[in-house]
MARZA-467529 format. One record per residue: y negated, z negated, x negated of N, C-alpha, C, O in turn; residue number from 1; residue in three letters. Coordinates in Angstrom, 3 decimals, decimal comma, padded with zeros to 6 digits. Last residue first. Layout:
! MARZA-467529
+----------+----------+----------+----------+----------+----------+----------+----------+----------+----------+----------+----------+-----+------+
|       nv |       nw |       nu |      cav |      caw |      cau |       cv |       cw |       cu |       ov |       ow |       ou | pos | code |
+----------+----------+----------+----------+----------+----------+----------+----------+----------+----------+----------+----------+-----+------+
|        Y |        Z |        X |        Y |        Z |        X |        Y |        Z |        X |        Y |        Z |        X | NUM |  ALA |
...
+----------+----------+----------+----------+----------+----------+----------+----------+----------+----------+----------+----------+-----+------+
//
This chain:
! MARZA-467529
+----------+----------+----------+----------+----------+----------+----------+----------+----------+----------+----------+----------+-----+------+
|       nv |       nw |       nu |      cav |      caw |      cau |       cv |       cw |       cu |       ov |       ow |       ou | pos | code |
+----------+----------+----------+----------+----------+----------+----------+----------+----------+----------+----------+----------+-----+------+
| -014,554 | -001,293 |  009,689 | -015,525 | -000,890 |  009,897 | -015,434 |  000,430 |  011,029 | -016,460 |  001,012 |  011,382 | 117 |  GLN |
| -013,918 | -004,718 |  010,340 | -013,146 | -003,264 |  010,738 | -014,299 | -002,708 |  010,752 | -015,186 | -003,152 |  011,481 | 116 |  LYS |
| -014,136 | -007,451 |  007,809 | -014,758 | -006,993 |  009,792 | -013,899 | -005,453 |  009,544 | -013,304 | -005,253 |  008,485 | 115 |  PHE |
| -013,082 | -009,652 |  005,822 | -013,672 | -008,043 |  005,853 | -013,337 | -008,122 |  007,358 | -012,433 | -008,754 |  007,905 | 114 |  CYS |
| -012,637 | -011,694 |  003,224 | -013,251 | -011,653 |  004,785 | -013,483 | -010,739 |  005,190 | -014,690 | -010,637 |  004,973 | 113 |  HIS |
| -011,001 | -011,962 |  000,251 | -012,265 | -011,315 |  000,877 | -011,919 | -011,694 |  002,489 | -010,754 | -011,977 |  002,766 | 112 |  TYR |
| -010,665 | -013,739 | -003,243 | -010,205 | -013,778 | -001,759 | -011,349 | -013,112 | -000,822 | -012,505 | -013,515 | -000,953 | 111 |  SER |
| -009,496 | -014,478 | -006,526 | -010,238 | -014,462 | -005,505 | -009,781 | -013,706 | -003,555 | -008,719 | -013,355 | -003,043 | 110 |  VAL |
| -006,864 | -015,627 | -007,786 | -008,674 | -015,834 | -008,112 | -009,560 | -014,667 | -007,123 | -010,477 | -014,133 | -007,749 | 109 |  GLU |
| -004,893 | -015,415 | -005,918 | -004,954 | -016,751 | -006,756 | -006,729 | -016,643 | -007,588 | -007,496 | -017,579 | -007,816 | 108 |  MET |
| -005,506 | -013,988 | -003,083 | -004,953 | -013,933 | -004,283 | -005,633 | -015,139 | -005,195 | -006,762 | -015,606 | -005,051 | 107 |  GLU |
| -005,679 | -013,033 | -000,207 | -006,245 | -014,385 | -000,108 | -004,878 | -014,084 | -001,941 | -003,654 | -014,021 | -001,826 | 106 |  GLU |
| -007,440 | -011,227 |  003,212 | -006,952 | -011,219 |  001,735 | -006,951 | -012,123 |  000,870 | -008,104 | -012,511 |  000,685 | 105 |  LEU |
| -007,758 | -010,702 |  006,244 | -008,078 | -011,766 |  005,318 | -006,844 | -010,937 |  004,010 | -005,784 | -010,321 |  004,122 | 104 |  ASP |
| -009,361 | -009,052 |  008,435 | -008,462 | -008,702 |  007,275 | -008,873 | -009,584 |  006,224 | -009,859 | -009,476 |  005,496 | 103 |  LEU |
| -009,949 | -008,116 |  011,911 | -010,247 | -009,093 |  010,877 | -009,135 | -008,858 |  009,662 | -008,021 | -008,466 |  010,010 | 102 |  VAL |
| -009,475 | -006,619 |  014,482 | -011,227 | -006,338 |  013,794 | -010,966 | -007,328 |  012,350 | -011,936 | -007,274 |  011,594 | 101 |  LYS |
| -006,802 | -006,376 |  014,547 | -007,065 | -005,457 |  015,131 | -008,841 | -005,177 |  014,040 | -009,240 | -004,252 |  013,332 | 100 |  PRO |
| -005,690 | -008,703 |  012,192 | -005,916 | -008,383 |  013,259 | -006,529 | -007,059 |  013,323 | -006,815 | -006,525 |  012,252 |  99 |  THR |
| -003,928 | -009,754 |  009,423 | -004,839 | -008,672 |  009,876 | -004,721 | -008,694 |  011,053 | -003,535 | -008,713 |  011,384 |  98 |  VAL |
| -003,524 | -011,043 |  006,159 | -003,556 | -011,151 |  007,516 | -004,218 | -010,186 |  008,445 | -005,307 | -009,811 |  008,012 |  97 |  ALA |
| -001,610 | -011,524 |  003,291 | -002,451 | -010,966 |  004,191 | -002,099 | -011,403 |  004,882 | -001,044 | -012,031 |  004,977 |  96 |  TYR |
| -001,540 | -012,209 | -000,578 | -001,019 | -012,666 |  000,592 | -002,390 | -011,795 |  001,958 | -003,574 | -011,556 |  001,724 |  95 |  THR |
| -001,505 | -010,351 | -003,507 | -002,068 | -010,835 | -002,065 | -001,183 | -011,036 | -000,947 | -000,329 | -010,276 | -000,490 |  94 |  PHE |
| -001,206 | -009,466 | -005,873 | -000,486 | -009,874 | -005,175 | -000,947 | -010,585 | -004,306 | -000,672 | -011,776 | -004,452 |  93 |  LEU |
| -002,072 | -006,864 | -007,883 | -002,126 | -007,869 | -008,038 | -001,488 | -008,186 | -007,126 | -000,688 | -007,265 | -006,963 |  92 |  LYS |
| -001,455 | -004,771 | -011,707 | -001,474 | -004,938 | -010,425 | -001,390 | -006,574 | -009,783 | -000,936 | -007,488 | -010,472 |  91 |  GLU |
| -003,828 | -005,049 | -014,334 | -002,686 | -005,156 | -013,616 | -002,630 | -005,200 | -012,173 | -003,568 | -005,591 | -011,477 |  90 |  GLU |
| -006,088 | -004,113 | -014,872 | -005,385 | -004,286 | -015,985 | -004,004 | -004,485 | -015,447 | -003,050 | -004,085 | -016,114 |  89 |  LYS |
| -008,222 | -002,502 | -013,157 | -007,893 | -003,537 | -012,633 | -007,031 | -003,263 | -013,974 | -007,172 | -002,100 | -014,351 |  88 |  TRP |
| -009,093 |  000,243 | -011,813 | -010,323 | -000,435 | -012,897 | -009,220 | -001,935 | -013,280 | -009,944 | -002,609 | -014,013 |  87 |  ASP |
| -007,324 |  001,087 | -010,523 | -007,104 |  002,353 | -011,843 | -008,189 |  001,256 | -012,474 | -008,244 |  001,300 | -013,703 |  86 |  LYS |
| -005,506 | -001,773 | -008,750 | -006,265 | -000,487 | -008,578 | -006,493 |  000,127 | -010,152 | -005,796 | -000,397 | -011,021 |  85 |  LEU |
| -002,992 | -002,542 | -006,418 | -002,793 | -002,124 | -008,375 | -004,444 | -000,810 | -008,641 | -004,462 |  000,420 | -008,686 |  84 |  LYS |
| -001,249 | -004,750 | -004,855 | -002,404 | -003,461 | -004,842 | -002,768 | -003,430 | -006,470 | -002,739 | -004,274 | -007,365 |  83 |  ILE |
|  000,675 | -005,502 | -002,491 |  000,771 | -005,419 | -003,911 |  000,092 | -004,458 | -004,330 |  000,552 | -003,317 | -004,293 |  82 |  HIS |
|  000,866 | -008,018 |  000,075 |  000,851 | -007,088 | -000,687 |  000,366 | -006,761 | -001,690 | -000,488 | -007,530 | -002,131 |  81 |  ILE |
|  002,860 | -010,096 |  002,312 |  002,228 | -010,044 |  001,370 |  001,747 | -008,522 |  000,312 |  002,751 | -008,035 | -000,209 |  80 |  LYS |
|  004,029 | -011,359 |  004,928 |  002,195 | -010,889 |  004,709 |  001,899 | -010,514 |  003,415 |  000,698 | -010,529 |  003,144 |  79 |  GLY |
|  006,658 | -011,160 |  005,812 |  005,980 | -011,923 |  004,760 |  004,475 | -012,053 |  004,014 |  004,037 | -012,604 |  003,003 |  78 |  ASN |
|  007,502 | -008,962 |  007,124 |  007,336 | -010,569 |  007,892 |  006,422 | -011,458 |  006,617 |  005,598 | -012,342 |  006,850 |  77 |  THR |
|  007,208 | -006,436 |  007,005 |  006,938 | -006,802 |  008,105 |  006,972 | -008,138 |  008,442 |  006,656 | -008,605 |  009,537 |  76 |  GLU |
|  006,707 | -006,045 |  002,784 |  008,156 | -006,187 |  004,632 |  007,043 | -006,106 |  005,903 |  005,943 | -005,644 |  005,600 |  75 |  ASN |
|  005,346 | -005,690 |  001,252 |  006,437 | -005,695 |  000,403 |  007,249 | -005,827 |  002,102 |  008,455 | -005,620 |  002,242 |  74 |  GLU |
|  003,169 | -002,601 |  000,987 |  003,577 | -003,890 |  001,421 |  005,017 | -004,575 |  001,878 |  005,718 | -004,057 |  002,748 |  73 |  ILE |
|  001,107 | -001,366 | -001,450 |  002,255 | -001,449 | -001,129 |  002,663 | -002,815 | -000,424 |  002,569 | -003,908 | -000,982 |  72 |  LYS |
| -001,123 |  000,934 | -003,257 | -000,974 | -000,477 | -002,296 |  000,334 | -000,037 | -002,172 |  000,797 |  001,052 | -002,510 |  71 |  PHE |
| -003,961 |  002,191 | -005,344 | -002,407 |  002,192 | -004,387 | -002,130 |  000,847 | -004,228 | -002,634 | -000,127 | -004,787 |  70 |  THR |
| -006,838 |  003,315 | -005,269 | -005,814 |  002,918 | -006,690 | -004,388 |  002,912 | -005,839 | -003,803 |  003,995 | -005,853 |  69 |  GLY |
| -010,579 |  003,941 | -007,261 | -009,174 |  003,490 | -006,365 | -007,789 |  003,166 | -006,526 | -007,374 |  002,784 | -007,620 |  68 |  GLU |
| -013,687 |  001,197 | -007,518 | -012,027 |  001,776 | -008,031 | -010,980 |  002,110 | -007,129 | -010,432 |  001,301 | -006,381 |  67 |  SER |
| -016,585 |  000,457 | -008,184 | -015,984 |  001,546 | -007,380 | -014,831 |  001,931 | -007,788 | -014,766 |  002,978 | -008,431 |  66 |  ASP |
| -019,135 | -001,415 | -008,498 | -017,472 | -001,393 | -008,754 | -017,694 | -000,372 | -007,678 | -018,494 | -000,281 | -006,748 |  65 |  PHE |
| -021,983 | -002,587 | -008,042 | -021,393 | -002,151 | -008,987 | -020,008 | -002,143 | -009,834 | -019,710 | -002,510 | -010,970 |  64 |  ASN |
| -020,284 | -004,238 | -005,385 | -021,601 | -004,291 | -006,057 | -021,373 | -003,681 | -007,322 | -020,442 | -004,225 | -007,915 |  63 |  ASP |
| -017,677 | -001,980 | -004,304 | -018,315 | -003,527 | -004,384 | -020,140 | -003,214 | -004,841 | -020,886 | -002,259 | -004,627 |  62 |  GLY |
| -014,917 | -001,080 | -003,128 | -016,178 | -000,438 | -003,433 | -017,375 | -001,354 | -003,386 | -018,021 | -001,415 | -002,340 |  61 |  VAL |
| -011,650 |  000,057 | -003,435 | -012,560 | -001,128 | -003,257 | -013,686 | -000,045 | -003,597 | -013,642 |  001,105 | -004,035 |  60 |  LEU |
| -009,039 |  001,825 | -001,540 | -010,597 |  002,221 | -002,444 | -010,763 |  000,803 | -002,375 | -010,198 |  000,187 | -001,472 |  59 |  ARG |
| -005,922 |  003,284 | -002,042 | -006,847 |  002,757 | -000,984 | -008,185 |  002,513 | -002,158 | -008,234 |  002,937 | -003,312 |  58 |  CYS |
| -002,572 |  004,834 | -000,878 | -004,086 |  005,181 | -001,486 | -004,568 |  004,018 | -000,889 | -004,180 |  003,561 |  000,186 |  57 |  THR |
| -000,613 |  005,359 |  001,308 | -000,505 |  004,121 |  000,372 | -001,479 |  004,334 | -000,586 | -001,034 |  003,759 | -001,580 |  56 |  ASN |
| -001,278 |  007,001 |  003,208 | -000,475 |  007,392 |  002,199 | -000,475 |  006,659 |  000,844 | -000,379 |  007,111 | -000,297 |  55 |  ASP |
| -003,106 |  006,342 |  004,982 | -001,449 |  005,785 |  005,444 | -000,370 |  006,754 |  004,480 |  000,774 |  007,130 |  004,737 |  54 |  ASP |
| -005,619 |  004,060 |  003,282 | -004,981 |  005,456 |  003,507 | -003,841 |  004,977 |  004,286 | -003,497 |  003,800 |  004,400 |  53 |  ASN |
| -007,864 |  001,532 |  003,607 | -006,523 |  001,578 |  002,940 | -006,172 |  002,919 |  003,981 | -006,381 |  002,880 |  005,194 |  52 |  PHE |
| -010,976 |  000,238 |  001,881 | -010,356 |  001,312 |  002,657 | -008,890 |  001,825 |  001,909 | -008,607 |  002,214 |  000,776 |  51 |  THR |
| -012,985 | -002,209 |  001,089 | -011,743 | -001,556 |  001,554 | -011,096 | -000,422 |  001,767 | -009,972 | -000,923 |  001,728 |  50 |  TRP |
| -016,131 | -003,219 |  000,141 | -015,244 | -002,304 |  001,351 | -014,050 | -001,906 |  000,981 | -014,176 | -000,882 |  000,311 |  49 |  THR |
| -018,321 | -006,295 | -000,141 | -017,034 | -005,217 | -000,526 | -016,350 | -004,611 |  000,488 | -015,989 | -005,175 |  001,521 |  48 |  TRP |
| -021,156 | -008,058 | -001,465 | -020,794 | -006,813 | -000,235 | -019,396 | -006,238 | -000,885 | -019,387 | -005,778 | -002,027 |  47 |  ASN |
| -020,233 | -011,505 | -002,252 | -021,183 | -010,312 | -002,240 | -021,108 | -009,010 | -001,539 | -020,818 | -009,415 | -000,413 |  46 |  GLY |
| -020,377 | -013,801 | -002,464 | -018,756 | -013,374 | -002,852 | -019,091 | -011,838 | -002,848 | -018,333 | -011,019 | -003,368 |  45 |  ASP |
| -022,412 | -014,966 | -001,023 | -022,102 | -015,927 | -002,453 | -020,712 | -014,506 | -002,919 | -020,256 | -014,665 | -004,051 |  44 |  VAL |
| -022,959 | -013,663 |  000,913 | -023,959 | -013,871 |  000,107 | -023,556 | -014,521 | -001,584 | -024,096 | -014,531 | -002,691 |  43 |  GLU |
| -021,080 | -010,955 |  002,392 | -021,393 | -012,273 |  001,839 | -022,497 | -012,369 |  000,660 | -022,817 | -011,539 | -000,191 |  42 |  ASP |
| -019,394 | -009,104 |  003,894 | -021,112 | -009,319 |  003,526 | -020,755 | -010,747 |  003,538 | -020,287 | -011,464 |  004,423 |  41 |  THR |
| -016,362 | -006,742 |  003,771 | -017,167 | -008,164 |  003,517 | -018,481 | -008,370 |  003,307 | -018,888 | -007,713 |  002,349 |  40 |  GLN |
| -015,105 | -004,564 |  005,311 | -015,951 | -004,734 |  004,973 | -016,145 | -006,373 |  005,143 | -016,109 | -007,057 |  006,165 |  39 |  LYS |
| -012,675 | -001,307 |  006,023 | -012,896 | -002,982 |  006,279 | -014,418 | -003,877 |  005,315 | -014,487 | -003,253 |  004,256 |  38 |  TRP |
| -010,890 |  001,440 |  007,121 | -012,523 |  000,842 |  006,382 | -012,489 | -000,519 |  006,794 | -012,259 | -000,795 |  007,971 |  37 |  SER |
| -007,365 |  001,670 |  007,702 | -008,719 |  002,303 |  007,855 | -010,067 |  001,609 |  006,651 | -009,874 |  001,419 |  005,451 |  36 |  GLY |
| -004,751 | -000,155 |  007,984 | -004,849 |  001,393 |  007,501 | -006,887 |  001,159 |  008,272 | -007,261 |  000,494 |  009,238 |  35 |  LEU |
| -003,348 | -002,605 |  009,058 | -004,676 | -002,156 |  007,685 | -005,215 | -001,475 |  007,663 | -006,389 | -001,671 |  007,349 |  34 |  ILE |
| -001,974 | -001,544 |  010,611 | -003,268 | -002,418 |  011,251 | -003,802 | -002,513 |  010,175 | -005,031 | -002,515 |  010,256 |  33 |  ASN |
|  000,397 | -000,499 |  010,322 | -000,598 |  000,745 |  010,402 | -002,330 | -000,349 |  010,758 | -003,442 |  000,095 |  011,045 |  32 |  LYS |
|  002,375 | -001,114 |  007,513 |  001,438 | -001,973 |  008,520 |  000,263 | -001,216 |  009,089 | -000,803 | -001,231 |  008,473 |  31 |  ASP |
|  004,598 |  000,043 |  006,159 |  003,330 |  000,368 |  006,576 |  002,862 | -000,290 |  007,790 |  003,046 |  000,117 |  008,937 |  30 |  MET |
|  007,114 | -001,035 |  004,062 |  006,347 | -001,193 |  004,933 |  005,143 | -000,876 |  004,914 |  004,417 | -001,248 |  003,992 |  29 |  TYR |
|  007,639 |  000,956 |  000,801 |  007,552 | -000,274 |  001,441 |  007,284 | -000,080 |  002,597 |  007,078 |  001,121 |  002,775 |  28 |  GLY |
|  007,593 |  003,456 | -000,723 |  006,240 |  002,911 | -000,848 |  006,244 |  001,726 |  000,568 |  005,244 |  001,555 |  001,266 |  27 |  LYS |
|  009,509 |  004,789 | -002,714 |  009,467 |  003,536 | -001,862 |  008,073 |  003,330 | -001,591 |  007,413 |  002,953 | -002,559 |  26 |  ASN |
|  010,833 |  008,463 | -000,896 |  010,144 |  007,142 | -002,465 |  010,198 |  005,768 | -001,332 |  010,543 |  005,585 | -000,165 |  25 |  GLY |
|  011,634 |  010,280 |  000,139 |  011,215 |  008,765 |  000,808 |  010,723 |  008,276 |  000,358 |  009,966 |  007,453 |  000,873 |  24 |  CYS |
|  013,298 |  012,097 | -001,737 |  011,813 |  012,261 | -001,237 |  010,885 |  011,111 | -000,236 |  009,680 |  011,192 |  000,005 |  23 |  ALA |
|  015,133 |  010,496 | -002,375 |  013,990 |  010,413 | -003,507 |  012,791 |  011,256 | -002,723 |  011,598 |  011,133 | -003,000 |  22 |  ALA |
|  016,156 |  011,288 |  000,078 |  016,152 |  009,888 | -000,780 |  015,261 |  009,824 | -001,321 |  014,362 |  009,091 | -000,910 |  21 |  MET |
|  016,289 |  014,356 | -000,121 |  016,226 |  013,023 |  000,599 |  015,555 |  012,054 |  000,455 |  014,353 |  011,987 |  000,714 |  20 |  LEU |
|  018,150 |  014,533 | -002,746 |  016,837 |  014,784 | -002,434 |  016,306 |  013,870 | -001,536 |  015,893 |  012,767 | -001,894 |  19 |  SER |
|  020,643 |  012,568 | -002,065 |  019,949 |  012,527 | -003,000 |  018,756 |  012,932 | -002,914 |  017,923 |  012,027 | -002,961 |  18 |  ALA |
|  021,202 |  014,562 |  000,198 |  021,124 |  013,154 |  000,335 |  020,323 |  012,820 | -000,728 |  019,132 |  012,734 | -000,428 |  17 |  LEU |
|  021,885 |  017,183 | -001,438 |  020,793 |  016,995 | -000,699 |  020,575 |  015,449 |  000,105 |  019,484 |  015,378 |  000,669 |  16 |  VAL |
|  024,252 |  016,467 | -003,109 |  022,213 |  016,593 | -003,858 |  021,609 |  016,556 | -002,699 |  020,610 |  015,836 | -002,721 |  15 |  ALA |
|  025,818 |  015,458 | -000,779 |  025,574 |  014,833 | -002,209 |  024,320 |  014,969 | -002,601 |  023,432 |  014,117 | -002,571 |  14 |  VAL |
|  026,213 |  018,271 | -000,562 |  026,042 |  017,514 |  000,230 |  024,891 |  016,463 | -000,317 |  023,662 |  016,533 | -000,319 |  13 |  MET |
|  026,951 |  019,609 | -002,737 |  025,583 |  020,089 | -002,262 |  025,548 |  019,186 | -001,085 |  024,533 |  019,445 | -000,439 |  12 |  MET |
|  029,961 |  018,278 | -003,435 |  028,601 |  017,964 | -003,934 |  027,063 |  018,500 | -003,564 |  026,081 |  017,915 | -004,020 |  11 |  VAL |
|  030,535 |  019,006 | -000,932 |  030,630 |  018,046 | -001,012 |  029,647 |  017,879 | -002,270 |  028,557 |  017,343 | -002,073 |  10 |  VAL |
|  031,617 |  021,866 | -001,320 |  030,398 |  021,308 |  000,087 |  029,677 |  019,977 | -000,497 |  028,451 |  019,875 | -000,535 |   9 |  ALA |
|  032,277 |  021,963 | -003,755 |  031,301 |  022,875 | -003,438 |  030,804 |  022,118 | -002,667 |  029,727 |  021,577 | -002,917 |   8 |  ILE |
|  034,714 |  020,983 | -002,419 |  034,456 |  020,113 | -003,417 |  032,968 |  020,667 | -003,595 |  032,189 |  019,713 | -003,596 |   7 |  VAL |
|  035,825 |  022,889 | -000,776 |  035,407 |  021,866 | -000,518 |  034,537 |  020,909 | -001,292 |  033,736 |  020,148 | -000,751 |   6 |  ARG |
|  036,350 |  025,114 | -002,695 |  035,148 |  024,913 | -001,655 |  034,851 |  023,708 | -001,051 |  033,680 |  023,437 | -000,788 |   5 |  ALA |
|  038,590 |  024,269 | -003,190 |  037,147 |  024,105 | -004,542 |  036,420 |  024,589 | -003,670 |  035,282 |  024,386 | -004,092 |   4 |  PHE |
|  040,052 |  023,397 | -002,006 |  039,970 |  022,232 | -002,694 |  038,759 |  022,691 | -003,264 |  037,935 |  021,924 | -003,762 |   3 |  THR |
|  040,776 |  027,031 | -001,157 |  039,984 |  025,584 | -000,522 |  039,837 |  024,380 | -000,726 |  039,434 |  023,810 |  000,288 |   2 |  LYS |
|  041,856 |  027,889 | -003,108 |  040,596 |  027,776 | -002,809 |  040,505 |  026,753 | -002,339 |  040,217 |  025,679 | -002,867 |   1 |  MET |
+----------+----------+----------+----------+----------+----------+----------+----------+----------+----------+----------+----------+-----+------+
//
């Protein structure tokens, strides 16, 4: 009877740990400096506003464009951010650099130089 109780206790512990790990998900590292709204105003590249939220959702609004999506920062050292917007066919990998006032996002086809709003 004691063995059966131990087995049940172990199974319950494993179930609790598995559910806790699943609840955490894989949102990646969160650089709190990137959170908020960032605006680029440029005669050549146009006016764009990026918004990054602490739940890993984001939004890009520009001239004739408005799309929401998700983002994931790879880790705290390599400056890589994955962004997937609903209106994009696929996820894009950007290199980013952020200070309290400036956010730079660079990808093979596009780059953004934005200021904190």
